[in-house]
C-alpha positions in Angstrom: -19.4 -112.8 -154.1 -16.1 -112.4 -156.1 -14.1 -113.9 -153.3 -16.1 -117.2 -153.4 -15.9 -117.3 -157.2 -12.1 -116.8 -157.0 -11.7 -119.5 -154.4 -13.5 -122.1 -156.5 -11.4 -121.2 -159.6 -8.2 -121.6 -157.5 -9.4 -124.8 -156.0 -10.0 -126.4 -159.4 -6.6 -125.3 -160.5 -4.6 -126.4 -157.4 -6.5 -129.2 -155.8 -8.8 -132.2 -156.6 -12.4 -131.1 -156.9 -15.5 -133.2 -157.3 -18.9 -131.5 -157.9 -22.1 -132.8 -156.3 -24.1 -129.9 -157.7 -22.2 -127.8 -160.3 -22.8 -124.1 -160.8 -22.7 -122.8 -164.4 -22.0 -119.1 -163.9 -20.7 -116.7 -161.2 -22.4 -116.7 -157.8 -24.2 -113.4 -158.4 -25.9 -114.7 -161.6 -26.7 -118.1 -160.0 -28.2 -116.3 -156.9 -30.4 -114.0 -159.1 -31.6 -117.0 -161.1 -32.4 -119.1 -158.0 -34.4 -116.2 -156.4 -36.4 -115.9 -159.7 -36.9 -119.6 -160.0 -38.2 -119.9 -156.4 -40.1 -116.6 -156.7 -38.6 -115.7 -153.3 -39.1 -112.4 -151.5 -35.9 -110.7 -150.5 -35.5 -107.5 -148.6 -31.8 -106.4 -148.7 -31.4 -104.7 -145.3 -29.4 -105.0 -142.1 -27.5 -108.3 -141.8 -29.7 -110.2 -144.1 -27.4 -112.7 -145.8 -28.1 -113.7 -149.4 -25.9 -116.8 -149.5 -24.5 -119.1 -146.8 -22.2 -122.1 -146.8 -22.2 -125.3 -144.8 -18.8 -126.9 -144.6 -18.2 -130.6 -143.7 -14.7 -131.9 -143.1 -12.4 -133.7 -140.7 -8.8 -133.7 -139.4 -6.0 -135.8 -141.0 -6.5 -138.6 -138.6 -10.2 -138.9 -139.3 -9.5 -139.8 -143.0 -7.0 -142.4 -142.1 -9.8 -144.7 -140.9 -11.4 -144.9 -144.4 -10.2 -147.9 -146.5 -10.3 -146.0 -149.8 -11.4 -143.0 -151.8 -14.7 -144.6 -152.7 -15.7 -144.8 -149.0 -14.7 -141.2 -148.5 -16.9 -140.2 -151.5 -19.8 -142.2 -149.9 -19.3 -140.3 -146.6 -19.5 -136.9 -148.4 -22.6 -138.1 -150.2 -24.2 -138.8 -146.8 -23.1 -135.3 -145.7 -24.7 -133.7 -148.8 -27.9 -135.7 -148.3 -28.0 -134.5 -144.7 -27.5 -130.9 -145.9 -30.4 -131.2 -148.4 -32.7 -132.5 -145.6 -31.7 -129.9 -143.1 -31.2 -126.6 -145.1 -32.8 -127.6 -148.4 -35.9 -125.7 -149.4 -38.8 -128.1 -148.6 -36.0 -130.7 -148.3 -35.0 -130.3 -151.9 -31.8 -128.9 -153.5 -33.7 -126.0 -155.2 -32.0 -123.4 -153.0 -28.6 -125.0 -153.2 -26.4 -123.0 -155.6 -23.6 -125.6 -155.7 -21.8 -128.3 -153.7 -18.3 -129.6 -154.1 -15.6 -131.5 -152.3 -12.1 -130.1 -152.3 -9.2 -132.4 -151.5 -6.0 -130.7 -150.5 -2.8 -132.4 -149.3 -3.7 -132.1 -145.6 -7.5 -131.7 -145.6 -10.7 -132.5 -147.3 -13.9 -130.5 -147.2 -17.4 -130.5 -148.7 -18.8 -127.0 -149.3 -22.5 -126.5 -149.8 -23.5 -123.0 -150.9 -27.1 -122.2 -150.5 -29.7 -119.5 -150.1 -31.5 -119.4 -146.7 -35.0 -119.6 -148.1 -37.9 -120.5 -145.8 -41.6 -121.2 -146.5 -42.5 -120.2 -142.9 -41.7 -117.1 -141.0 -43.0 -114.5 -138.5 -43.9 -110.9 -139.1 -44.6 -108.1 -136.7 -48.1 -107.2 -135.8 -48.4 -103.4 -135.8 -50.6 -101.4 -133.5 -52.4 -98.1 -134.0 -49.8 -96.3 -131.8 -47.1 -94.2 -133.4 -43.7 -93.1 -132.3 -42.7 -89.4 -132.0 -41.4 -89.6 -135.5 -44.8 -90.8 -136.7 -43.8 -94.4 -137.4 -46.2 -97.2 -136.5 -45.2 -99.2 -133.3 -45.4 -102.9 -132.9 -48.3 -104.3 -131.0 -47.4 -105.7 -127.5 -49.1 -108.0 -125.0 -50.2 -106.8 -121.6 -46.9 -108.0 -120.2 -45.0 -106.0 -122.9 -43.9 -108.8 -125.2 -43.9 -108.0 -128.9 -46.6 -109.7 -131.0 -45.9 -111.6 -134.2 -48.1 -113.5 -136.6 -47.0 -116.6 -138.5 -46.8 -116.6 -142.3 -46.6 -119.6 -144.7 -46.1 -119.6 -148.5 -44.6 -122.0 -150.9 -45.4 -119.8 -153.9 -43.6 -116.7 -152.5 -41.2 -118.0 -149.9 -38.9 -115.6 -147.9 -35.1 -115.3 -148.4 -34.0 -114.2 -144.9 -31.1 -115.5 -142.8 -32.7 -114.7 -139.4 -36.1 -116.2 -140.2 -34.6 -119.2 -141.8 -32.7 -120.1 -138.6 -35.6 -119.1 -136.3 -37.5 -121.9 -138.0 -34.7 -124.3 -137.0 -34.4 -123.4 -133.4 -33.5 -119.8 -133.1 -30.6 -119.5 -130.6 -30.2 -123.3 -130.5 -30.3 -123.6 -134.3 -26.6 -124.2 -134.9 -26.2 -126.5 -131.8 -29.2 -128.5 -133.0 -27.7 -128.9 -136.5 -24.4 -130.0 -135.1 -26.0 -132.5 -132.8 -28.2 -134.0 -135.5 -25.2 -134.3 -137.8 -23.2 -136.0 -135.1 -26.0 -138.5 -134.2 -27.0 -139.3 -137.8 -23.8 -139.2 -139.7 -20.5 -138.5 -137.9 -20.9 -140.9 -135.0 -21.4 -143.8 -137.4 -17.9 -143.1 -138.8 -16.2 -143.0 -135.4 -15.9 -139.2 -135.3 -15.1 -137.7 -131.9 -16.6 -134.4 -130.8 -14.3 -132.0 -128.9 -15.3 -130.5 -125.6 -18.2 -128.0 -125.9 -17.3 -124.5 -124.8 -20.6 -122.8 -125.7 -22.7 -121.3 -123.0 -25.2 -123.8 -121.7 -28.1 -121.8 -123.2 -26.7 -122.5 -126.6 -26.2 -126.2 -126.0 -28.7 -128.9 -126.7 -29.7 -131.3 -123.8 -28.1 -134.2 -125.8 -24.8 -132.2 -126.0 -25.0 -131.2 -122.4 -25.3 -134.9 -121.4 -22.5 -136.0 -123.7 -20.1 -133.3 -122.5 -21.2 -133.6 -118.9 -22.2 -130.0 -118.8 -24.3 -128.5 -116.0 -25.7 -125.2 -114.8 -23.0 -122.7 -113.5 -20.1 -124.8 -114.9 -17.1 -122.9 -116.3 -18.6 -122.7 -119.8 -21.9 -121.2 -118.5 -20.3 -117.8 -117.7 -19.8 -114.9 -120.0 -16.1 -114.1 -119.6 -16.0 -111.0 -121.8 -18.1 -107.8 -121.9 -21.2 -108.1 -124.1 -22.0 -105.5 -126.7 -18.5 -103.8 -126.7 -16.7 -103.7 -130.0 -13.2 -102.5 -130.5 
């Protein structure tokens, strides 16, 4: 987390910063205190991210349409309220570490740092079968699909990036977030969305209609090898 701490220190020194939710200590300390406050379960393994950041901004031309700084501040307040409703734990700011706007000469951004804590998630259902190494194997249906069971807890929620976003649409989660933000906030301020270049499977029906996307169009084809890293 030192990189994020250093960025915020530099931002306050070099640019104009306004806090919507201020943090008191370094991120590592704030994260530990938030996990304790929420009594959240956390299993540090794989790609499980402890903290994430939502960023709201716009190009130079976008800000020209605002009459004054007060209106820009109101816009960012709408963005923050949207973030609380969408990624806030039980639609509160309890899992949000901090939120601030940073105004630089050529850009403005709202950064919302938060823990992906969810009160609903899925866990594997294990069978009585074991692997050659002796590990229990996940139960599967007759068609071979893995079996899961739903969990729900507000007293011991789960801090888990993957389960957090599964509850918000799985593969469609980010597209759904972007579409909801566009429809509820950005469109009201005259924002224009650029052409979507995501695969159609990751694009919401509303986005597909707005961008005139269709099956087998040029953005519905994988152009690069999948699973090859160099």
